[in-house]
C-alpha positions in Angstrom: 8.2 -82.8 -52.8 6.4 -84.8 -49.9 3.5 -83.5 -48.7 5.1 -81.9 -45.4 7.0 -80.0 -47.5 4.1 -78.9 -50.0 2.5 -77.6 -46.5 5.2 -75.7 -45.5 6.1 -74.0 -48.6 1.8 -73.2 -48.8 2.2 -71.6 -45.1 4.9 -69.6 -46.1 3.4 -67.9 -49.3 0.3 -67.3 -47.1 2.0 -65.0 -45.2 2.1 -62.2 -47.2 -1.4 -60.7 -48.0 -2.7 -57.7 -49.8 -5.6 -55.6 -48.8 -8.0 -52.6 -49.7 -7.9 -49.7 -47.8 -9.8 -46.3 -47.6 -7.6 -43.1 -46.6 -7.7 -39.5 -47.9 -4.0 -38.5 -48.2 -0.8 -39.8 -48.8 0.5 -38.4 -45.2 -2.3 -40.5 -43.7 -1.1 -43.4 -45.8 2.1 -43.2 -44.5 0.8 -42.7 -41.1 -1.1 -45.9 -41.3 2.1 -48.1 -42.7 3.9 -46.7 -39.8 1.2 -47.8 -37.2 1.0 -51.4 -39.1 4.6 -51.7 -39.0 4.5 -51.3 -35.1 1.6 -53.8 -34.8 2.5 -57.3 -33.4 2.4 -60.0 -35.7 3.4 -57.7 -38.6 6.9 -58.3 -39.9 6.3 -55.6 -42.7 3.7 -53.4 -43.8 3.6 -51.2 -47.2 1.2 -48.7 -48.2 0.2 -48.0 -51.7 -1.8 -44.6 -51.6 -2.4 -44.6 -55.6 -3.4 -47.8 -55.7 -5.0 -47.8 -52.2 -3.8 -51.1 -51.2 -1.6 -52.3 -48.0 0.6 -55.3 -48.4 1.5 -57.0 -45.0 4.2 -59.4 -44.5 3.0 -61.6 -41.6 5.5 -62.8 -38.7 6.0 -66.7 -38.8 3.1 -68.6 -36.9 1.1 -65.0 -37.4 -2.7 -65.3 -37.9 -3.8 -62.7 -40.4 -7.2 -63.2 -39.0 -6.0 -62.2 -35.7 -3.4 -59.6 -36.6 -5.5 -57.4 -38.9 -8.2 -56.3 -36.6 -5.1 -55.3 -34.2 -3.6 -53.4 -37.4 -6.8 -51.6 -38.3 -6.9 -50.8 -34.2 -3.5 -49.6 -34.5 -4.5 -47.4 -38.1 -7.3 -45.9 -36.2 -5.1 -44.7 -33.5 -3.4 -42.3 -36.1 -6.1 -42.1 -38.5 -9.7 -42.5 -37.1 -11.4 -42.1 -40.4 -9.4 -45.1 -42.4 -10.6 -48.4 -42.9 -9.0 -52.0 -44.0 -10.8 -54.4 -46.2 -10.2 -58.0 -45.0 
């Protein structure tokens, strides 16, 4: 593999990240998941209430540092006391 292929592979590997969340109930976690999935830059998001984790797969070219504050805003519209650690 050349350097360009390695860089492309690293970029694709970085497009899926897991974050800690703070949410009170499973129904609220489902609301957060729905809100995250409707946020621009998110390809797919899954919230696991049991582990208090959110896994986000980002669209190609999306910057997680830019997208995640928007995900948090979207989640707080449906569950105002939730939090995401990023």
